[in-house]
MARPAKE-937956 format. One line per field, with one value per residue (C-alpha): x, y, z; residue in three letters; residue number from 1. Coordinates in steps of 0.1 Angstrom, whole numbers, plus 5000, padded with zeros to 4 digits. Layout:
BEGIN
px	c(X|...)
py	c(Y|...)
pz	c(Z|...)
residuo	c(ALA|...)
num	c(NUM|...)
//
This chain:
BEGIN
px	c(4857|4837|4850|4836|4842|4814|4832|4804|4808|4846|4845|4843|4877|4893|4891|4906|4912|4937|4911|4936|4920|4930|4922|4911|4910|4893|4887|4882|4890|4874|4888|4875|4904|4941|4939|4916|4942|4968|4944|4939|4976|4986|4960|4974|5009|4999|4983|5010|4983|4993|4976|4969|4959|4930|4923|4900|4905|4916|4950|4959|4986|4967|4982|4951|4943|4953|4962|4954|4952|4933|4925|4925|4903|4910|4877|4864|4896|4880|4883|4898|4914|4924|4929|4954|4948|4975|5003|4990|4988|4961|4960|4940|4933|4944|4909|4899|4885|4903|4871|4859|4893|4892|4857|4865|4895|4876|4853|4883|4898|4925|4938|4957|4977|4988|4953|4950|4927|4907|4892|4876|4911|4921|4949|4966|4966|4980|5009|5015|5019|5033|5003|4999|4973|4967|4983|5016|5032|5033|5030|5047|5036|5023|5059|5064|5034|5037|5051|5044|5030|5019|5025|5019|5046|5038|5055|5026|5047|5035|5061|5057|5079|5082|5099|5133|5140|5156|5181|5204|5240|5270|5270|5234|5222|5189|5184|5150|5147|5158|5156|5186|5182|5206|5189|5192|5224|5207|5196|5160|5158|5154|5121|5085|5087|5067|5088|5099|5114|5127|5165|5191|5222|5214|5176|5148|5132|5097|5105|5112|5075|5060|5055|5061|5027|5017|5047|5064|5036|5000|4997|4970|4974|4992|5000|5002|5010|4982|4982|4959|4932|4942|4930|4903|4915|4907|4911|4919|4918|4938|4931|4959|4957|4987|5015|5045|5049|5034|5067|5078|5045|5048|5084|5075|5048|5072|5099|5078|5083|5049|5030|5027|5001|4993|4983|4997|4982|4982|4956|4964|4940|4928|4921|4900|4881|4874|4859|4839|4807|4806|4820|4805|4822|4857|4869|4870|4902|4921|4951|4960|4950|4967|4949|4961|4949|4962|4954|4938|4960|4958|4975|4977|4950|4965|4999|4982|4963|4995|5012|4983|4985|5019|5003|4976|4951|4918|4898|4903|4879|4881|4863|4844|4823|4820|4798|4822|4851|4835|4827|4864|4874|4851|4867|4901|4887|4865|4893|4909|4874|4866|4900|4892|4858|4871|4896|4866|4847|4874|4880|4916|4937|4953|4982|4999|5031|5036|5071|5087|5121|5142|5134|5163|5151|5114|5114|5133|5108|5078|5090|5098|5062|5050|5072|5064|5027|5025|5040|5014|4976|4970|4944|4959|4955|4984|4977|4987|5012|5033|5046|5064|5075|5051|5025|5001|5002|4974|4972|4942|4955|4928|4947|4979|4998|4991|4999|5034|5039|5028|5051|5080|5071|5068|5102|5120|5104|5112|5149|5151|5136|5160|5190|5178|5177|5139|5115|5093|5065|5059|5028|5009|5035|5046|5020|5017|5018|5052|5077|5098|5100|5113|5140|5151|5153|5173|5186|5181|5204|5184|5151|5168|5179|5143|5133|5159|5145|5110|5122|5136|5104|5080|5099|5070|5068|5030|5023|5015|5030|5037|5035|5066|5084|5074|5069|5096|5123|5112|5097|5121)
py	c(4803|4801|4774|4771|4743|4750|4762|4786|4803|4806|4821|4857|4853|4842|4876|4910|4942|4924|4902|4874|4840|4805|4806|4772|4763|4737|4755|4790|4800|4831|4834|4858|4857|4853|4819|4808|4823|4800|4771|4775|4780|4749|4728|4738|4730|4696|4687|4705|4727|4761|4790|4824|4854|4874|4910|4935|4923|4957|4946|4948|4920|4889|4884|4869|4847|4813|4786|4758|4749|4772|4809|4827|4858|4884|4901|4893|4906|4941|4958|4992|4984|5019|5054|5074|5111|5124|5101|5099|5062|5037|5000|4979|4944|4936|4934|4969|4986|5019|5039|5028|5038|5072|5078|5069|5092|5121|5120|5129|5154|5129|5116|5087|5101|5071|5057|5042|5053|5021|5029|4994|4980|4965|4979|4945|4945|4980|4969|4937|4958|4991|5008|5045|5069|5103|5120|5101|5129|5149|5123|5092|5055|5031|5022|5056|5051|5015|5015|4979|4947|4913|4885|4848|4826|4792|4776|4788|4814|4850|4878|4913|4935|4971|4998|5008|4977|4951|4959|4941|4942|4953|4918|4920|4896|4901|4880|4876|4850|4817|4830|4844|4857|4874|4902|4904|4919|4945|4979|4989|5020|5055|5061|5052|5015|4983|4958|4927|4926|4959|4958|4983|4982|4979|4980|4977|4942|4956|4969|4934|4925|4957|4950|4912|4904|4877|4855|4857|4855|4865|4900|4900|4934|4967|5000|5030|5066|5091|5129|5158|5163|5184|5220|5228|5220|5230|5211|5224|5205|5224|5215|5221|5225|5202|5184|5205|5224|5198|5188|5224|5232|5203|5211|5247|5235|5211|5238|5267|5271|5289|5258|5226|5204|5172|5157|5163|5141|5138|5127|5122|5127|5091|5093|5124|5105|5077|5102|5123|5102|5110|5145|5162|5196|5182|5205|5188|5205|5195|5172|5167|5177|5183|5176|5193|5194|5217|5231|5265|5294|5332|5337|5301|5304|5337|5320|5293|5318|5338|5305|5296|5330|5318|5288|5287|5267|5259|5257|5254|5237|5249|5234|5264|5245|5211|5197|5208|5194|5160|5161|5167|5139|5117|5128|5117|5083|5075|5068|5037|5023|5028|5013|4982|4979|4981|4953|4932|4942|4931|4900|4906|4906|4939|4948|4978|4995|5009|5024|5052|5068|5095|5132|5136|5106|5112|5133|5105|5079|5102|5108|5071|5063|5090|5080|5043|5049|5074|5049|5023|5022|5002|5016|5028|5053|5071|5088|5091|5104|5127|5145|5113|5105|5076|5071|5042|5030|5007|4988|4973|4951|4937|4906|4886|4908|4938|4919|4912|4949|4957|4932|4947|4982|4970|4951|4982|5005|4983|4980|5018|5024|5000|5015|5049|5037|5033|5006|4982|4987|5019|5009|4979|4952|4922|4895|4868|4890|4908|4882|4888|4925|4919|4896|4925|4947|4925|4897|4860|4861|4889|4870|4838|4858|4868|4831|4823|4850|4835|4800|4814|4829|4806|4774|4752|4771|4773|4811|4832|4808|4824|4859|4880|4849|4814|4786|4766|4788|4776|4741|4725)
pz	c(5167|5135|5111|5076|5051|5026|4994|4986|5020|5015|4980|4992|5009|4977|4960|4965|4945|4923|4906|4908|4902|4913|4950|4964|5001|5022|5055|5068|5104|5119|5154|5180|5205|5204|5218|5190|5165|5182|5180|5143|5136|5157|5139|5105|5117|5130|5097|5076|5060|5044|5061|5046|5067|5054|5062|5045|5009|4996|4984|4947|4945|4955|4989|5004|4974|4989|4964|4988|5025|5049|5055|5088|5088|5115|5110|5145|5161|5157|5191|5197|5230|5241|5229|5250|5241|5264|5252|5216|5214|5205|5209|5184|5174|5139|5124|5133|5101|5094|5089|5124|5139|5122|5134|5170|5169|5155|5185|5206|5181|5171|5138|5123|5094|5073|5067|5032|5004|5010|5044|5046|5050|5084|5105|5105|5067|5066|5088|5068|5036|5050|5035|5029|5014|5001|5031|5029|5010|5042|5069|5055|5055|5082|5093|5108|5132|5144|5180|5190|5175|5189|5165|5166|5150|5135|5166|5186|5204|5207|5203|5217|5196|5207|5186|5200|5220|5196|5169|5145|5156|5135|5119|5109|5136|5155|5186|5203|5229|5214|5179|5160|5124|5101|5082|5044|5031|5008|5020|5012|4990|5006|4989|4997|4996|5002|4983|5002|5037|5050|5057|5067|5089|5127|5119|5144|5145|5142|5108|5095|5102|5088|5051|5054|5039|5063|5057|5091|5116|5124|5137|5164|5181|5175|5192|5169|5173|5167|5165|5172|5146|5116|5113|5087|5052|5017|4985|4950|4917|4891|4854|4830|4792|4786|4805|4791|4823|4847|4863|4867|4883|4908|4915|4923|4947|4965|4969|4980|5018|5021|5008|5029|5012|5030|4996|4961|4934|4896|4871|4834|4805|4805|4843|4837|4809|4834|4858|4834|4836|4874|4873|4843|4848|4841|4813|4779|4769|4801|4795|4832|4867|4900|4932|4964|5000|5026|5060|5059|5068|5068|5035|5022|4995|4983|4978|4958|4936|4929|4918|4895|4878|4864|4846|4820|4840|4824|4856|4894|4917|4953|4983|4996|5022|5038|5010|4983|5003|5004|4967|4959|4983|4963|4931|4945|4957|4927|4902|4919|4923|4886|4876|4898|4884|4848|4854|4865|4835|4811|4833|4839|4871|4879|4855|4870|4880|4915|4911|4931|4925|4941|4933|4909|4888|4886|4854|4835|4847|4838|4803|4798|4807|4783|4754|4758|4761|4732|4709|4716|4714|4745|4769|4802|4831|4849|4882|4918|4943|4922|4953|4963|4927|4928|4901|4895|4858|4850|4817|4800|4771|4748|4736|4739|4715|4737|4769|4754|4747|4783|4798|4778|4790|4826|4824|4811|4836|4865|4855|4850|4884|4902|4884|4896|4932|4933|4942|4922|4947|4967|4986|4971|4980|4960|4968|4942|4911|4913|4921|4890|4897|4932|4918|4895|4925|4948|4926|4932|4962|4979|4974|4988|5018|5024|5022|5048|5072|5067|5076|5109|5121|5103|5110|5098|5065|5064|5065|5034|5009|4975|4989|4981|4967|4955|4980|4963|4980|5014|5008|4985)
residuo	c(MET|ILE|ILE|LYS|LYS|ASP|LYS|ASP|LEU|ILE|LEU|GLY|TYR|LEU|GLU|ASP|ALA|SER|ASN|LEU|GLU|GLY|GLY|ASN|VAL|ASP|ILE|LEU|TYR|VAL|PRO|GLU|THR|GLU|GLU|GLU|VAL|LYS|GLU|ALA|VAL|CYS|GLU|CYS|VAL|SER|LYS|ASN|ILE|PRO|LEU|THR|VAL|SER|ALA|GLY|GLY|THR|GLY|THR|VAL|GLY|SER|ARG|ILE|ALA|ARG|ASP|GLY|ALA|ILE|LEU|SER|VAL|GLU|ARG|LEU|ASN|LYS|ILE|LEU|SER|ILE|ASP|LYS|GLU|ASN|LYS|ARG|ALA|VAL|LEU|GLN|SER|GLY|VAL|ILE|ILE|SER|ASP|PHE|LEU|GLU|ALA|LEU|ALA|LYS|GLN|ASN|LEU|PHE|TYR|PRO|PRO|PHE|PRO|THR|GLU|ARG|THR|ALA|PHE|ILE|GLY|GLY|ASN|ILE|ALA|THR|ASN|ALA|SER|GLY|GLU|TYR|SER|TYR|TYR|PHE|GLY|SER|THR|ARG|ASN|TYR|VAL|ARG|ARG|ILE|LYS|VAL|LEU|LEU|SER|THR|GLY|LYS|PHE|LEU|GLU|ILE|GLU|ARG|GLY|LYS|ILE|PHE|ALA|ASP|LYS|ASP|GLY|ILE|ILE|LYS|ILE|GLY|GLU|LEU|SER|VAL|LYS|ILE|PRO|SER|TYR|THR|SER|PRO|GLN|VAL|LYS|ASN|ALA|ALA|GLY|TYR|PHE|SER|LYS|PRO|GLN|MET|ASP|LEU|ILE|ASP|LEU|PHE|ILE|GLY|SER|GLU|GLY|THR|LEU|GLY|VAL|ILE|THR|GLU|THR|GLU|VAL|GLU|ILE|ILE|ASP|ASP|LEU|GLN|SER|ARG|PHE|ILE|MET|VAL|ILE|PHE|LEU|PRO|ASP|GLU|GLN|ARG|LEU|LEU|GLU|PHE|VAL|SER|GLU|ILE|LYS|ASN|ASN|PRO|ASP|LEU|LYS|PRO|VAL|SER|LEU|GLU|TYR|PHE|ASP|LYS|ASN|SER|LEU|ASN|PHE|LEU|ARG|SER|ASP|PHE|HIS|SER|ILE|PRO|ASP|SER|SER|GLU|ALA|ALA|VAL|TYR|ILE|GLU|GLU|GLU|GLU|GLY|GLU|ASN|THR|LEU|GLY|VAL|TRP|LEU|ASN|LEU|LEU|ASP|LYS|TYR|GLU|VAL|ILE|ASP|THR|TRP|ILE|SER|GLN|ASP|LYS|LYS|ARG|TYR|GLN|GLU|LEU|ILE|ASN|PHE|ARG|HIS|LYS|LEU|PRO|GLU|LYS|VAL|ARG|ASP|TYR|PHE|LYS|GLU|ILE|LYS|SER|HIS|LYS|ILE|ALA|LEU|ASP|ILE|ALA|VAL|PRO|ASP|GLU|SER|PHE|GLU|LYS|LEU|PHE|TYR|PHE|TYR|LYS|HIS|ALA|LEU|ASP|ASN|GLU|LYS|ILE|LYS|PHE|VAL|LEU|TYR|GLY|HIS|ILE|GLY|GLU|ASN|HIS|LEU|HIS|LEU|ASN|PHE|PHE|PRO|LYS|ASN|GLU|LYS|GLU|LYS|THR|ILE|VAL|ASN|ASP|ILE|CYS|SER|LYS|ALA|VAL|ARG|LYS|ALA|VAL|LYS|MET|GLY|GLY|THR|VAL|SER|ALA|GLU|HIS|GLY|ILE|GLY|LYS|ILE|LYS|HIS|LYS|TYR|LEU|GLU|VAL|MET|TYR|GLY|ARG|GLU|GLY|VAL|SER|GLU|MET|ALA|ARG|VAL|LYS|LYS|THR|PHE|ASP|SER|HIS|CYS|ILE|LEU|GLY|LEU|ASP|ASN|ILE|PHE|SER|ARG|GLU|LEU|VAL|LEU|TYR)
num	c(1|2|3|4|5|6|7|8|9|10|11|12|13|14|15|16|17|18|19|20|21|22|23|24|25|26|27|28|29|30|31|32|33|34|35|36|37|38|39|40|41|42|43|44|45|46|47|48|49|50|51|52|53|54|55|56|57|58|59|60|61|62|63|64|65|66|67|68|69|70|71|72|73|74|75|76|77|78|79|80|81|82|83|84|85|86|87|88|89|90|91|92|93|94|95|96|97|98|99|100|101|102|103|104|105|106|107|108|109|110|111|112|113|114|115|116|117|118|119|120|121|122|123|124|125|126|127|128|129|130|131|132|133|134|135|136|137|138|139|140|141|142|143|144|145|146|147|148|149|150|151|152|153|154|155|156|157|158|159|160|161|162|163|164|165|166|167|168|169|170|171|172|173|174|175|176|177|178|179|180|181|182|183|184|185|186|187|188|189|190|191|192|193|194|195|196|197|198|199|200|201|202|203|204|205|206|207|208|209|210|211|212|213|214|215|216|217|218|219|220|221|222|223|224|225|226|227|228|229|230|231|232|233|234|235|236|237|238|239|240|241|242|243|244|245|246|247|248|249|250|251|252|253|254|255|256|257|258|259|260|261|262|263|264|265|266|267|268|269|270|271|272|273|274|275|276|277|278|279|280|281|282|283|284|285|286|287|288|289|290|291|292|293|294|295|296|297|298|299|300|301|302|303|304|305|306|307|308|309|310|311|312|313|314|315|316|317|318|319|320|321|322|323|324|325|326|327|328|329|330|331|332|333|334|335|336|337|338|339|340|341|342|343|344|345|346|347|348|349|350|351|352|353|354|355|356|357|358|359|360|361|362|363|364|365|366|367|368|369|370|371|372|373|374|375|376|377|378|379|380|381|382|383|384|385|386|387|388|389|390|391|392|393|394|395|396|397|398|399|400|401|402|403|404|405|406|407|408|409|410|411|412|413|414|415|416|417|418|419|420|421|422|423|424|425|426|427|428|429|430|431|432|433|434|435|436|437|438|439|440|441|442|443|444|445|446|447|448|449|450|451|452|453|454|455|456|457|458|459|460|461|462|463|464|465|466|467|468|469|470|471|472|473|474|475|476)
//
C-alpha cells in the first residue's frame, strides 16, 4: 500500500469538478488489495480519524473534498475481474475507469449503458452517486445495472450484497447478519434521483448503498449487468430560431412511437454561445438546440425529417460518417467541460441546480427558470437531459449581490420541484454543497433518519463525514 503524508503530494486529491475549496488532510492511503483497504480503515478507526473515499474526481458537489483526517483512494483497485458475455455480467474492482471498461466491452461487442458523461470516472464512484449520462433517457441510471457489491464497513467487516436477496420487511426493517436497520420513513421520488439515501417500502438492501456517497462503507468490488453492443447510431443537432415551440417539439419526440432516441438533450442560447468558439458553424440566429442520438433504422431518419418539416429549424447537423459522429459527440461533451473551466476562471465553486420533476410538471419548472432568469442580468447556462425533465442550470454571479439573487432563485426552484414531486438532485448527488436542499426535500426528520442509518452501518462514524448531511448529526 502506498501511504503519502507530504501535503504537496496530497493536493490533487483535494479537488474535483465542484471547485470546492477547504480540503485539508494529513494522510493518503492508496491500497492495492482489499486487505489493504481493511488495514487503512481499521487504522483510522483505532485513531478516530475521519476517512473520505476518493474516486475519479469528476463529482460536482465536493464529496471527495475531505475537511480533515485521511483519504483512501481506490485508484489501484482497477482490475476488470471478469466479463461474462453469455450471462451479460461483468465483475470489476471499484477503481476501474469507465473508459477502460467500455473499451474492454467493445472488443467483445458488449456495452454498459449507464456510463456517465465523464468517462474518467470510476465505477465505484458511479455506484456511490447513482450516476448517469447521456443515454440515461433510454436506459436509466446506474442503479438499474448493479447486481452485487462488496463493501467494507468501518467495523472491518466485508458485506457481500446481491440484488434480490435481502429486503426490508413490512415494518421497514432490514436485517443482515448481526445488523438490523430501519429504513427512512420517506419514499424517494419516482423520477431520476440521486438525492440522499434511497428508500421505499420493502426495498432491496443494495439500493440503500447505491447513491450513499461513501458514507456507509467502502465499495471494493461490484458485479454489473451489461448488454449487447448497440447498433450503428446517428446523431442530429437541431437548431431552433426560438424557444416558443421547444416543449411542444420535445413532447412530440417523446410521444412518437416510431422514434426511440437513446439521448435527448437541450442547449439554451447561452450554452450555444459558450460553444461557439469551438464550433464556428453554430448559427448566430439560433436561440436553442436539441441533440438526439438514435440507432439507425430503415425509416428512422425519414421519420425525423418529416417531423422537422413541421418546425422552423434554422439548421440540422447530421452525423453522416464516423468522423462526423465523433465531432457531434464532442459537441455534446464540450459544454460541461467549458462550464467547469469557467467556474475555475472566476474562482468559484460550482453554483448549480440539478433538479428533475415528473413529466406533468416540467413545463412549469422550465418557465419558472425562464421567467426568473429573464428578469435578472446574471450570467448562466441552461442545458441537459430534457427527455428526463432534468436540466442543469449553472450560475456565474459576479458579486455578493448577484449571489444573493441566485440563492433566492435556487431556493424557490427547489421548493417548487419538491412540491411537484421532484428531486433536488437528479444525478450529481448532495455532497457537501447541497445539504440545505436535501432538508427542503425530506425535512429535518428525514435527514436525521439518514444519519441514523449511517450510524448503523458506520458505527465508528468516520466515513464520508459532511457528505449528504453535516457531521454534527452523527457525532454530537
